[in-house]
C-alpha positions in Angstrom: -81.5 -49.2 13.2 -80.8 -47.2 16.4 -82.2 -50.1 18.5 -79.9 -52.6 16.7 -76.9 -50.3 17.2 -77.6 -49.9 20.9 -78.2 -53.6 21.3 -74.8 -54.4 19.8 -73.2 -51.8 21.9 -74.7 -53.2 25.1 -73.6 -56.7 24.2 -70.1 -55.6 23.6 -70.1 -53.7 26.9 -71.4 -56.8 28.7 -68.7 -59.1 27.2 -65.9 -56.6 27.9 -67.2 -56.1 31.4 -67.2 -59.9 32.1 -63.6 -60.2 30.9 -62.6 -57.2 33.0 -64.3 -58.6 36.1 -62.5 -61.9 35.6 -59.1 -60.3 35.3 -59.8 -58.2 38.3 -60.7 -61.3 40.3 -57.6 -63.2 39.2 -55.3 -60.3 40.1 -57.0 -59.8 43.5 -56.9 -63.5 44.3 -53.2 -63.8 43.4 -52.0 -60.5 44.9 -54.1 -58.8 47.6 -57.1 -60.9 48.7 -56.3 -64.6 48.5 -58.4 -65.5 51.6 -61.0 -66.3 52.8 -61.7 -69.1 50.3 -64.8 -71.2 49.7 -64.3 -74.5 47.9 -67.0 -75.0 45.2 -67.6 -78.3 43.4 -68.6 -77.3 39.9 -68.7 -80.8 38.5 -66.9 -84.0 38.2 -63.2 -83.4 39.2 -63.8 -79.6 38.9 -63.2 -77.7 42.1 -63.0 -73.9 42.4 -61.4 -72.3 45.4 -63.3 -69.0 45.3 -62.0 -66.0 47.2 -65.0 -64.2 48.6 -63.7 -60.7 48.9 -61.9 -60.8 45.6 -65.0 -61.9 43.8 -67.2 -59.3 45.5 -64.8 -56.4 44.8 -64.3 -57.4 41.2 -68.1 -57.6 40.5 -68.6 -54.3 42.2 -66.0 -52.5 40.1 -67.3 -54.1 36.9 -70.9 -53.1 37.7 -69.9 -49.5 38.6 -68.0 -49.1 35.3 -70.9 -50.7 33.4 -73.4 -48.3 35.0 -71.2 -45.3 34.1 -71.0 -46.4 30.5 -74.7 -47.0 30.2 -75.3 -43.5 31.6 -73.0 -42.1 28.9 -74.5 -44.0 26.0 -78.1 -43.1 27.1 -77.0 -39.4 27.2 -77.6 -39.1 30.9 -74.0 -38.0 31.3 -72.1 -35.8 28.9 -68.9 -37.2 27.5 -66.2 -34.6 27.1 -62.5 -34.4 27.9 -63.1 -34.0 31.7 -65.6 -36.7 31.6 -63.2 -39.1 29.9 -60.5 -38.2 32.3 -62.8 -38.8 35.3 -63.9 -42.2 33.9 -60.2 -43.1 33.4 -59.4 -42.3 37.0 -62.4 -44.4 38.1 -61.4 -47.2 35.9 -57.7 -47.0 36.8 -58.1 -49.7 39.5 -59.6 -52.2 37.0 -57.0 -51.2 34.4 -54.2 -52.0 36.8 -55.6 -55.4 37.5 -56.1 -56.0 33.8 -52.5 -55.1 33.1 -51.3 -57.5 35.9 -53.2 -60.5 34.5 -52.5 -59.8 30.9 -48.8 -59.4 31.4 -48.4 -62.5 33.5 -50.6 -64.5 31.1 -48.5 -63.5 28.1 -45.3 -64.3 30.0 -46.1 -67.1 32.4 -42.6 -67.4 33.8 -42.2 -63.7 34.4 -43.2 -63.6 38.0 -41.1 -66.6 39.0 -38.2 -65.3 36.9 -38.4 -61.9 38.4 -38.6 -63.1 41.9 -35.8 -65.6 41.4 -33.5 -63.0 39.8 -34.1 -60.5 42.6 -33.4 -63.1 45.3 -30.3 -64.4 43.5 -28.9 -60.9 43.0 -29.0 -60.3 46.7 -27.1 -63.5 47.6 -24.7 -63.2 44.7 -23.7 -59.7 45.9 -23.4 -61.0 49.4 -21.2 -64.0 48.4 -19.0 -61.7 46.2 -18.5 -59.3 49.2 -17.7 -62.2 51.5 -15.2 -63.6 49.0 -13.5 -60.3 48.8 -13.3 -60.0 52.6 -12.0 -63.6 53.0 -9.3 -63.2 50.3 -8.2 -60.0 51.8 -7.9 -61.6 55.3 -6.1 -64.6 53.9 -3.6 -62.4 52.0 -3.0 -60.4 55.2 -2.2 -63.5 57.2 0.2 -64.8 54.5 2.0 -61.5 54.3 2.5 -61.5 58.1 4.0 -65.1 58.0 6.2 -64.1 55.0 7.4 -61.0 56.8 8.4 -63.0 59.9 10.2 -65.5 57.7 12.1 -62.6 56.2 13.1 -61.3 59.7 14.4 -64.8 60.6 16.3 -65.1 57.3 17.9 -61.7 57.8 19.1 -62.5 61.3 20.6 -65.8 60.2 22.5 -64.0 57.4 23.7 -61.3 59.7 21.9 -58.6 57.8 20.5 -57.0 61.0 22.0 -56.3 64.5 23.6 -59.7 65.3 26.5 -61.3 63.4 25.9 -64.0 60.9 24.7 -67.4 62.2 21.9 -68.8 64.2 22.4 -66.8 67.3 20.2 -65.4 70.1 18.4 -62.9 67.9 17.8 -65.5 65.2 16.3 -67.8 67.8 13.9 -65.1 68.9 12.8 -64.4 65.4 12.4 -68.2 64.8 10.2 -68.3 67.9 8.0 -65.5 66.6 7.7 -67.2 63.3 6.7 -70.5 64.8 3.9 -68.9 66.9 2.7 -66.9 63.9 2.6 -69.9 61.6 0.5 -71.9 64.1 -2.0 -69.1 64.7 -2.2 -68.2 61.0 -2.7 -71.8 60.1 -5.9 -71.9 62.2 -7.3 -68.7 60.6 -6.3 -69.9 57.1 -8.0 -73.2 57.7 -11.3 -71.5 58.7 -11.0 -69.1 55.7 -10.5 -72.1 53.3 -13.6 -73.8 54.8 -15.6 -70.6 54.3 -14.4 -70.3 50.7 -15.5 -73.9 50.1 -19.0 -73.1 51.5 -19.1 -70.0 49.3 -18.3 -72.2 46.3 -21.0 -74.6 47.3 -23.5 -71.7 47.5 -22.3 -70.6 44.0 -22.9 -74.1 42.6 -26.3 -74.2 44.2 -27.2 -70.8 42.6 -26.0 -71.9 39.2 -27.5 -75.4 39.2 -31.0 -74.6 40.6 -33.6 -73.0 38.3 -36.9 -72.5 40.1 -40.0 -73.5 38.1 -42.6 -72.3 40.7 -42.7 -69.5 43.2 -42.5 -72.0 46.0 -39.1 -73.2 44.5 -37.8 -69.7 45.0 -38.5 -69.7 48.7 -37.0 -73.2 49.0 -33.8 -72.1 47.2 -33.4 -69.2 49.5 -33.8 -71.5 52.6 -31.1 -73.8 51.2 -28.7 -70.9 50.5 -29.1 -69.5 54.0 -28.2 -72.9 55.5 -25.0 -73.0 53.4 -23.8 -69.4 53.9 -24.4 -69.2 57.7 -20.8 -70.6 58.1 -19.5 -68.2 55.5 -20.7 -65.2 57.4 -19.1 -66.4 60.6 -15.6 -65.9 59.2 -16.2 -62.5 57.7 -17.3 -59.1 58.9 -20.1 -59.0 56.2 -23.4 -59.7 57.9 -25.9 -62.1 56.3 -28.5 -60.4 54.2 -32.1 -60.1 55.3 -34.6 -62.6 53.9 -35.8 -61.5 50.5 -39.6 -61.3 50.6 -41.5 -62.4 47.6 -43.5 -59.4 46.4 -47.1 -59.4 45.2 -47.5 -60.2 41.5 -49.4 -56.9 41.0 -46.6 -54.8 42.3 -44.0 -56.8 40.4 -45.7 -56.1 37.1 -45.9 -52.4 38.0 -42.2 -52.3 38.9 -41.5 -53.8 35.5 -43.8 -51.5 33.6 -42.5 -48.3 35.2 -38.9 -49.2 34.8 -38.2 -46.7 32.1 -34.7 -48.0 31.5 -35.9 -51.4 30.4 -39.4 -50.6 29.1 -40.0 -51.8 25.6 -42.7 -52.4 22.9 -44.3 -55.3 24.8 -44.9 -53.2 28.0 -46.4 -50.3 26.0 -48.6 -52.8 24.1 -50.0 -54.3 27.2 -50.7 -50.9 28.8 -52.8 -50.0 25.7 -54.6 -53.3 25.8 -55.4 -53.0 29.5 -56.6 -49.4 29.0 -59.0 -50.3 26.1 -60.3 -53.4 27.8 -62.2 -51.1 30.2 -62.6 -47.9 28.2 -62.3 -49.1 24.6 -66.1 -49.4 24.1 -66.7 -45.8 25.4 -63.9 -44.4 23.2 -65.3 -46.3 20.2 -68.8 -45.0 20.9 -67.5 -41.4 21.2 -65.7 -41.8 17.8 -68.9 -42.6 16.0 -70.2 -39.4 14.3 -73.6 -38.1 15.4 -76.5 -38.5 13.0 -77.1 -35.1 11.2 -80.3 -33.4 12.3 -82.9 -32.7 9.6 -83.9 -29.1 9.1 -87.5 -28.6 10.2 -89.8 -26.2 8.5 -91.2 -23.5 10.8 -94.6 -24.4 11.9 -97.2 -21.7 11.8 -98.3 -20.3 15.1 -102.1 -20.5 15.1 -102.3 -18.8 18.5 -100.7 -15.6 17.3 -103.8 -14.1 15.6 -105.9 -14.9 18.6 -103.3 -13.2 20.9 -103.3 -10.2 18.7 -107.1 -10.0 18.7 -107.3 -10.4 22.4 -104.7 -7.6 22.9 -106.6 -5.3 20.6 -109.8 -6.0 22.3 -108.2 -5.3 25.7 -106.8 -2.0 24.5 -110.0 -0.8 22.6 -112.8 1.1 24.5 -115.8 -1.0 25.5 -118.6 -0.3 22.9 -122.0 -1.8 23.5 -123.8 -2.5 20.2 -127.3 -1.0 19.8 -130.1 -3.1 18.5 -132.7 -1.7 16.1 -135.8 -3.5 15.1 -136.6 -3.6 11.4 -140.0 -4.5 10.2 -140.2 -7.1 7.5 -142.1 -6.0 4.4 -145.6 -7.5 4.2 -146.8 -9.1 1.0 -149.3 -7.0 -1.1 -153.0 -7.8 -0.8 -155.3 -8.3 -3.8 -156.7 -5.1 -5.2 -160.3 -6.2 -5.4 -160.8 -6.2 -1.6 -158.2 -4.2 0.1 -158.5 -4.4 3.8 -157.5 -1.8 6.1 -153.9 -1.9 6.9 -153.7 -2.4 10.6 -150.3 -2.5 12.4 -149.7 -5.7 14.2 -147.4 -5.8 17.2 -144.9 -8.6 17.0 -143.0 -9.6 20.1 -139.3 -9.1 19.9 -138.6 -12.8 20.7 -140.6 -13.9 17.5 -138.7 -11.7 15.0 -135.7 -13.8 14.0 -135.1 -11.8 10.9 -135.9 -8.4 12.2 -132.8 -7.6 14.2 -130.2 -5.3 12.7 -126.9 -4.3 14.4 -125.8 -0.7 14.2 
């Protein structure tokens, strides 16, 4: 049963590791390491542009995490709070790549939409500021012309220094009004042209909806061609070119935007975390098998040790041997021979040794 459990665990770890390595490769290929690329022909009309560094790094990260998990399951490494925290730190890189790919896969238009909105916001703010500046300049010119018309009208009616009528002072005010109208007309004409270009840029922003990330860059180029004349008639400088960020950092900017974070962002964070560490967390949640109580085994060496200790402590006593003669069978009474003692060698008396 233990072998089957470990086999299932290893199979699950292998599958999760393959998925994690693939998400890491896709994120690296799209964000950080798109080149160099090797074109591989996998079959009929199947071509894979493989990024070398992205593939190598993704496989290295996946194998490193797999080795750590195997060490934990084989009890070569203890799994405690600090161990889980360390494993989380090590797997943070892979978790980040998982989050990037999972979020962009679930919302395929997210990256294009985010980049387009960011670029549009910059140019919309610019056009709004330019419009405010142009309208203020136009209003100022019209006020100056209206003021001079009022000066001329006041001189003709005799409301100022000269008497009523078109006299010398009125002619001077009329001269100033004529010059001011001519110069203001030129400025107003350029302002109206700039406002028309601004409206053209507004129409371009409203009508164009990028479907690919390349369309976002193309829309920005078109906008800059239109608004270059707008910026010439205003003191507002043209904005810098909005660079398209890496998809990985775009996803992170979205995830860590605490003002707009929602259930979807939290869900994908959890999924990305468990894709790399879910198998280890599940393994640690399985209760350990209870150990059986073993009966104490007798220590057969204990009596021998005690006997050796006693013999080492007791004085050395040399046993004394005493020869005992075996009783001889009785002879017949009719012819009793003389009883003669027979000397028996000690080596031939197996039953004649007695210990004292």
